[in-house]
KEFIMI-311654 format. One record per residue (C-alpha): z, y, x; residue in three letters. Coordinates in steps of 0.25 Angstrom, whole numbers, padded with zeros to 4 digits, always signed. Example, Ala and Ser with C-alpha at 12.3 -4.5 7.8 and 13.67 -1.06 7.14 Angstrom:
BEGIN
+0031-0018+0049ala/+0029-0004+0055ser/
END
This chain:
BEGIN
+0000+0000+0000met/-0004+0014+0006ser/+0006+0024+0009ala/+0008+0035-0002tyr/+0001+0048+0002arg/+0005+0061-0005pro/-0005+0071-0010ser/-0005+0086-0012leu/-0015+0093-0020val/-0018+0108-0017ile/-0027+0115-0027val/-0033+0127-0020gly/-0038+0127-0006gly/-0039+0142-0004gly/-0029+0150+0005pro/-0017+0146-0003arg/-0020+0131-0002gly/-0023+0132+0013thr/-0010+0139+0015gly/-0003+0128+0008leu/-0010+0118+0017ile/-0006+0126+0029glu/+0009+0126+0025arg/+0008+0111+0022ile/+0003+0109+0036ala/+0014+0118+0042ala/+0025+0111+0035asn/+0021+0096+0035ala/+0026+0093+0048pro/+0040+0097+0043glu/+0040+0092+0029leu/+0030+0081+0027tyr/+0034+0067+0030ala/+0023+0060+0022gly/+0013+0050+0028ser/+0001+0058+0023gly/-0003+0068+0013leu/-0016+0072+0005asp/-0018+0086+0002ile/-0029+0088-0008his/-0035+0102-0008leu/-0042+0106-0021val/-0051+0118-0021asp/-0066+0119-0024pro/-0067+0130-0013his/-0066+0128+0002pro/-0052+0125+0007pro/-0045+0137+0014gly/-0054+0148+0008ala/-0054+0143-0007gly/-0061+0152-0017arg/-0057+0166-0013ile/-0060+0165+0002trp/-0072+0155+0001arg/-0084+0157+0010gln/-0094+0158-0001ala/-0092+0173-0005gln/-0098+0186+0000ser/-0095+0190+0014ser/-0093+0204+0009leu/-0080+0200+0003leu/-0068+0203+0012trp/-0054+0200+0013met/-0045+0212+0009asn/-0036+0210+0022ser/-0038+0212+0036his/-0041+0199+0044ala/-0028+0201+0052glu/-0020+0201+0039asp/-0024+0187+0034val/-0017+0175+0038thr/-0015+0161+0032met/-0004+0158+0042phe/+0011+0159+0041thr/+0020+0167+0051asp/+0035+0169+0052glu/+0035+0180+0041thr/+0032+0169+0031val/+0046+0165+0024asp/+0044+0150+0023met/+0050+0137+0027ala/+0038+0131+0034gly/+0033+0133+0048pro/+0024+0145+0052val/+0010+0141+0056thr/+0003+0153+0063glu/-0012+0155+0062gly/-0022+0165+0064pro/-0025+0177+0054thr/-0039+0178+0049leu/-0043+0188+0060his/-0038+0180+0071glu/-0045+0167+0065trp/-0058+0174+0063ala/-0058+0183+0075gly/-0060+0195+0068ile/-0054+0209+0068asp/-0040+0209+0061gly/-0044+0222+0053arg/-0056+0215+0047thr/-0057+0212+0033phe/-0064+0199+0034ala/-0073+0193+0023asp/-0068+0182+0014arg/-0077+0172+0020arg/-0070+0174+0034ile/-0056+0172+0027gln/-0061+0160+0020gly/-0065+0154+0034ala/-0051+0157+0039tyr/-0045+0150+0027leu/-0053+0138+0029arg/-0049+0137+0043trp/-0034+0139+0039val/-0036+0128+0029his/-0042+0119+0040glu/-0031+0122+0050arg/-0021+0119+0039ala/-0027+0106+0036val/-0028+0102+0051ala/-0013+0105+0052ser/-0008+0095+0042leu/-0001+0083+0048pro/-0008+0070+0050pro/-0010+0063+0036gly/-0010+0075+0028val/-0025+0076+0023thr/-0032+0088+0015val/-0042+0084+0005his/-0051+0095-0001his/-0056+0094-0015his/-0067+0104-0018pro/-0064+0104-0033arg/-0056+0112-0043arg/-0042+0106-0048ala/-0042+0105-0063leu/-0028+0101-0066arg/-0015+0095-0061val/-0008+0084-0068gly/+0003+0074-0066gly/+0018+0073-0069pro/+0028+0082-0062ala/+0035+0071-0055glu/+0022+0063-0051gly/+0009+0064-0044arg/-0001+0075-0049gln/-0015+0074-0052gln/-0025+0085-0049val/-0038+0084-0056trp/-0050+0090-0049leu/-0063+0095-0055glu/-0074+0084-0054gly/-0064+0073-0051arg/-0061+0062-0061pro/-0048+0059-0054arg/-0037+0068-0050pro/-0030+0070-0036leu/-0016+0065-0036his/-0006+0074-0030ala/+0009+0073-0027asp/+0009+0089-0026leu/-0001+0099-0031val/-0002+0114-0026val/-0010+0124-0033leu/-0016+0135-0024ala/-0027+0139-0033leu/-0029+0154-0028gly/-0036+0164-0037his/-0041+0158-0050leu/-0051+0162-0061asp/-0045+0165-0075ala/-0050+0165-0089glu/-0052+0179-0095leu/-0040+0186-0101asp/-0042+0192-0115asp/-0047+0205-0110gln/-0057+0199-0101gln/-0062+0189-0111gly/-0064+0201-0121glu/-0072+0208-0110leu/-0080+0196-0106ala/-0084+0193-0121ala/-0088+0208-0123tyr/-0097+0207-0111ala/-0103+0194-0116gly/-0106+0200-0129ala/-0112+0213-0124his/-0120+0208-0112gly/-0110+0214-0102leu/-0104+0209-0088val/-0089+0206-0087his/-0084+0200-0074leu/-0069+0196-0076pro/-0059+0195-0065pro/-0064+0186-0054asp/-0064+0183-0039phe/-0076+0193-0037thr/-0083+0184-0027ala/-0085+0174-0038asp/-0090+0184-0048ser/-0104+0185-0052asp/-0108+0199-0050leu/-0123+0198-0053ser/-0122+0204-0067pro/-0117+0217-0061leu/-0130+0225-0061ala/-0134+0235-0051pro/-0132+0249-0055gly/-0124+0245-0067glu/-0110+0250-0070pro/-0099+0239-0068val/-0085+0241-0073leu/-0075+0235-0063val/-0060+0233-0067arg/-0052+0231-0054gly/-0050+0238-0041phe/-0044+0227-0032gly/-0050+0217-0023leu/-0059+0210-0033ala/-0066+0224-0035phe/-0068+0226-0020val/-0075+0212-0020asp/-0084+0216-0032leu/-0087+0230-0025met/-0092+0223-0013val/-0100+0212-0020leu/-0107+0222-0029leu/-0110+0232-0017thr/-0112+0226-0003glu/-0114+0213-0010gly/-0126+0218-0017arg/-0132+0224-0005gly/-0125+0238-0003gly/-0120+0242+0010arg/-0111+0253+0017tyr/-0116+0263+0026asp/-0102+0268+0032lys/-0095+0274+0020asp/-0108+0274+0011thr/-0112+0263+0002tyr/-0127+0260+0001val/-0130+0253-0012pro/-0140+0242-0013ser/-0143+0246-0028gly/-0138+0233-0033arg/-0124+0238-0035glu/-0118+0240-0049pro/-0109+0253-0051val/-0094+0249-0051leu/-0084+0256-0060tyr/-0071+0251-0055val/-0057+0254-0061gly/-0044+0247-0062ser/-0029+0249-0067arg/-0026+0257-0054arg/-0040+0263-0053gly/-0040+0262-0038val/-0044+0251-0028pro/-0033+0243-0021tyr/-0027+0250-0009his/-0035+0248+0004ser/-0030+0238+0015lys/-0022+0245+0025ile/-0030+0247+0037gly/-0020+0249+0049tyr/-0010+0239+0056asp/+0005+0239+0054trp/+0013+0244+0066thr/+0028+0245+0069gly/+0040+0239+0061glu/+0037+0233+0048arg/+0046+0236+0036pro/+0058+0226+0035pro/+0053+0219+0022leu/+0058+0214+0013pro/+0069+0225+0011arg/+0071+0228-0004phe/+0063+0216-0010phe/+0066+0203-0002gly/+0072+0189-0005pro/+0085+0194-0010ala/+0079+0203-0020glu/+0069+0192-0025val/+0081+0183-0026asn/+0088+0193-0035gly/+0077+0195-0044leu/+0075+0180-0046leu/+0090+0178-0049ala/+0089+0188-0061arg/+0093+0180-0073pro/+0083+0188-0082gly/+0072+0188-0072gly/+0066+0201-0066phe/+0055+0211-0070asp/+0046+0215-0059phe/+0045+0230-0063arg/+0060+0231-0065arg/+0066+0222-0055asp/+0056+0219-0044val/+0047+0231-0042trp/+0058+0241-0038pro/+0062+0231-0027leu/+0047+0230-0023val/+0045+0246-0024glu/+0058+0248-0015lys/+0053+0237-0005glu/+0039+0244-0003leu/+0045+0257-0002gly/+0054+0252+0009phe/+0042+0247+0017ala/+0034+0260+0015his/+0046+0269+0019tyr/+0050+0260+0031his/+0036+0262+0037arg/+0036+0277+0034leu/+0050+0280+0039phe/+0049+0272+0052thr/+0034+0275+0056val/+0032+0288+0050his/+0045+0295+0050pro/+0039+0309+0051glu/+0035+0307+0037arg/+0049+0305+0032thr/+0062+0314+0030gly/+0073+0304+0034val/+0076+0293+0044ala/+0072+0279+0039trp/+0086+0274+0040ser/+0091+0284+0031val/+0079+0282+0021phe/+0080+0267+0021glu/+0095+0267+0018glu/+0093+0276+0006lys/+0080+0269+0002tyr/+0088+0256+0001ala/+0099+0262-0007ala/+0090+0267-0018val/+0084+0258-0029asp/+0079+0267-0040asp/+0065+0272-0038pro/+0068+0287-0041ala/+0079+0287-0030gly/+0070+0280-0020arg/+0059+0291-0023ala/+0068+0302-0021ala/+0073+0296-0008leu/+0058+0294-0003val/+0054+0308-0008ala/+0066+0314+0001ala/+0063+0306+0013ala/+0047+0305+0013val/+0041+0319+0012pro/+0027+0316+0009asp/+0024+0309-0004pro/+0012+0302+0002ala/+0022+0294+0011asp/+0030+0289-0001arg/+0027+0276-0007leu/+0023+0277-0022asp/+0020+0263-0027leu/+0017+0268-0041ala/+0007+0278-0036ala/+0001+0268-0027leu/-0001+0258-0039asp/-0007+0268-0048arg/-0014+0279-0040pro/-0022+0284-0052leu/-0010+0284-0062glu/-0012+0297-0070gly/-0024+0302-0062val/-0035+0308-0070arg/-0049+0313-0065tyr/-0058+0322-0073asp/-0071+0315-0070ser/-0076+0301-0065phe/-0082+0307-0053asp/-0069+0314-0049ala/-0062+0301-0050phe/-0072+0294-0041gln/-0069+0305-0030asp/-0054+0304-0033gly/-0054+0289-0031leu/-0062+0289-0019arg/-0052+0299-0013gly/-0041+0289-0017tyr/-0047+0277-0010val/-0050+0286+0003glu/-0036+0290+0004arg/-0031+0276+0002asp/-0040+0271+0013leu/-0035+0282+0022gly/-0021+0279+0020arg/-0022+0264+0021arg/-0029+0265+0034his/-0019+0276+0040asp/-0007+0270+0047pro/+0000+0284+0044ala/+0002+0277+0030his/+0008+0264+0036ser/+0019+0264+0025pro/+0007+0258+0016asp/+0007+0246+0026leu/+0022+0245+0025ala/+0021+0244+0010val/+0010+0233+0011phe/+0020+0225+0019leu/+0030+0228+0009gly/+0021+0223-0002leu/+0019+0210+0005leu/+0034+0208+0007ser/+0036+0211-0008val/+0025+0201-0012tyr/+0032+0190-0004gly/+0045+0193-0012gln/+0038+0194-0025leu/+0032+0180-0024val/+0046+0174-0026arg/+0048+0181-0039leu/+0035+0175-0046gly/+0026+0182-0055asp/+0030+0197-0055val/+0017+0201-0063gly/+0003+0205-0059pro/+0006+0220-0056trp/+0013+0217-0043trp/+0001+0209-0038his/-0009+0220-0041gly/+0000+0230-0035phe/+0001+0222-0022phe/-0014+0220-0021ser/-0017+0234-0024tyr/-0008+0239-0013leu/-0008+0228-0003ala/-0021+0220-0005ser/-0032+0230-0007gly/-0046+0230+0000pro/-0050+0233+0014pro/-0052+0248+0017gly/-0067+0246+0020pro/-0068+0241+0005arg/-0062+0254+0000leu/-0072+0262+0009arg/-0083+0254+0003gln/-0077+0257-0011leu/-0078+0272-0008leu/-0092+0271-0003ala/-0096+0264-0016leu/-0090+0274-0024ser/-0097+0285-0017arg/-0110+0278-0019ala/-0108+0277-0034gly/-0107+0262-0034val/-0092+0261-0037leu/-0085+0271-0047lys/-0070+0272-0050phe/-0065+0271-0064leu/-0050+0273-0063gly/-0036+0268-0066ala/-0033+0260-0079asp/-0047+0256-0081met/-0051+0252-0095thr/-0063+0244-0099val/-0068+0244-0114ala/-0078+0234-0119ala/-0086+0243-0130glu/-0100+0247-0133gly/-0106+0235-0127gly/-0101+0240-0113val/-0088+0240-0104phe/-0082+0254-0103arg/-0072+0258-0093ala/-0063+0270-0091ser/-0050+0274-0084ser/-0039+0285-0087ala/-0042+0290-0073thr/-0055+0297-0078val/-0052+0301-0092pro/-0064+0300-0101gly/-0073+0292-0092phe/-0078+0279-0095ser/-0090+0270-0089val/-0098+0259-0096glu/-0103+0247-0090ala/-0109+0233-0094arg/-0101+0226-0083ala/-0086+0224-0081leu/-0080+0217-0069val/-0065+0214-0068glu/-0063+0215-0053ala/-0050+0207-0051arg/-0046+0192-0050leu/-0042+0185-0062pro/-0027+0185-0065glu/-0020+0172-0060pro/-0015+0167-0073thr/-0013+0152-0076val/-0017+0152-0091glu/-0030+0159-0088arg/-0034+0153-0075ala/-0047+0146-0076arg/-0042+0136-0066asp/-0040+0123-0074pro/-0029+0118-0066leu/-0020+0130-0069leu/-0024+0130-0083arg/-0019+0116-0084ala/-0006+0119-0077leu/-0004+0130-0087his/-0006+0120-0099ala/+0003+0110-0092asp/+0015+0120-0092gly/+0015+0126-0079ala/+0023+0139-0079ala/+0017+0153-0079glu/+0022+0167-0077thr/+0020+0178-0088pro/+0008+0182-0080asp/+0002+0168-0080gly/+0005+0164-0066leu/+0009+0149-0063leu/+0024+0149-0060arg/+0028+0142-0047val/+0041+0140-0040asp/+0043+0151-0030pro/+0049+0141-0020ala/+0038+0132-0018asp/+0027+0135-0028gly/+0029+0123-0037arg/+0023+0125-0051leu/+0034+0128-0062leu/+0033+0123-0076asp/+0037+0132-0088arg/+0051+0128-0087ala/+0052+0133-0073gly/+0052+0119-0066arg/+0044+0117-0053pro/+0033+0106-0053his/+0037+0096-0042pro/+0022+0094-0039arg/+0014+0106-0042arg/+0014+0119-0034phe/+0006+0132-0035ala/+0003+0144-0026leu/-0006+0156-0028gly/-0009+0168-0036pro/-0008+0161-0050tyr/+0006+0158-0047thr/+0019+0167-0048asp/+0021+0165-0033gly/+0008+0172-0030arg/+0007+0179-0017thr/-0002+0190-0011pro/-0012+0180-0006gly/-0013+0166+0001ala/-0014+0173+0015phe/-0007+0185+0020thr/-0005+0195+0032arg/+0002+0189+0044pro/+0016+0191+0045arg/+0019+0196+0031thr/+0026+0184+0025gly/+0015+0178+0017gly/+0021+0173+0004pro/+0010+0164+0001ala/+0013+0157+0015phe/+0027+0156+0011arg/+0023+0149-0003gln/+0013+0140+0004asn/+0024+0135+0014asp/+0034+0133+0002ala/+0024+0125-0006thr/+0020+0117+0006ala/+0034+0113+0010arg/+0038+0109-0004ala/+0025+0101-0005ala/+0027+0094+0008leu/+0042+0091+0005thr/+0038+0085-0009phe/+0027+0076-0003leu/+0036+0071+0009thr/+0047+0067-0001ala/+0036+0060-0010leu/+0030+0053+0002ser/+0044+0048+0006gly/+0046+0043-0008arg/+0033+0036-0008ala/+0036+0029+0005ala/+0049+0025+0000ala/
END
């Protein structure tokens, strides 16, 4: 009789699945005592790159991080039980300038290499099998082996454990999107719903025709690139030379402005000692509240104080000539004041120039209450806003901005432990910390001057009436524009109930718990799926943006604590411990 051989199925072979395999390889020498192990990696896309970073996409599409700020490897800043396994950043591996914004195909090649290295690092007897198919559902009793059914296979994979690392997923249209799609179908219009832009069919967007675009984040930047350079246009320094095949893009959003530019200078000197006011102790206190917590009432004040601390630490220690008191004096008073009004009074007395004060509300909604007399005046006004933002984000005299970025990363690492804190925080984080490269915003300015791109304003509304789509904004009272095409330039919301992925839909039907915002609930300790009674499933785990343990990304900047790395390590260690015990019982 042959020896029992445990089996682990990982659904999703992109950077999250790759990171999990890397952590399995790192922890196996300590934790895995089995005679062998089969790891089945299920993903129709190439292992490592997955869907988002696959090679089969336009080379015009860039990463939105410098190559030196991208790593898949842990370091001593990651708070985890497993060993650190160092490795090269993207720029070190690719041999390119660290300040380069590499195209996504280069990142895909890096991720494929990381995957292959992780597989090669697994102990003898641990084998990875790639199944280039979609997983359809997971079955099996909680205390027994699981069955993972794959598209096009009559028999399931049998697994002792299943880890879902699905990444970004497609979603069914919500009620509003469904109404707009139906209206477009009835009137011969074009409606492109939220999607990963590289997968969208943009051919119905006709040259010279107006196109309404709702969304001003990274999905919009991809759309902008594919409809301009992707159609043969080119840049001559700061001037855009059209090909004549471009539509005219009218873009607006809730904020009405693009995401802030990536910061274009390096950190120097002492880092702010974070966390300071929002760390493990504060998170433990929030989790211990019998009645739970409210993000705006209980969490946001701590976040706001933490980000302010990062900002003023940098301002007072590096630019003391722009402050009115010594840092030690300010820090003591800042620590003692908890109410926003008292903190604002303290800052006003100690920081003479309002431009040196951190105003998160103004950063979040820069067009709040702003009105323009004409559409053309708003075009000039928003170009000026973008130019000022670019100047500031590339000037180290404003290095407190970079300190706030580090504060945002620290805060995110703590918020992961609280579970689902609602969608606002994730949007705010992306807007401040995960915006486009500076060169993309310079291209945006050139497109605006060329008349290919026009700005609509904040709180953009779209009406479906009169056989067309009509957009307007309170920023320019009385102005509206009609178009026969509407693009929703954003990723689908990661909700379980509306996910097109059949596996997630089946989990939802089987009783997996979800948050009020539709995210899968997982145990924050190790990523085990929770049922609706709050009980962790002994054999199923989930990692990624569709869970309430979602992080800023599957990879991160070096030396910033990488919460995704911490989660990968915890899940890998829990899986290996379980499989070792299972193997021991089987041997006995």
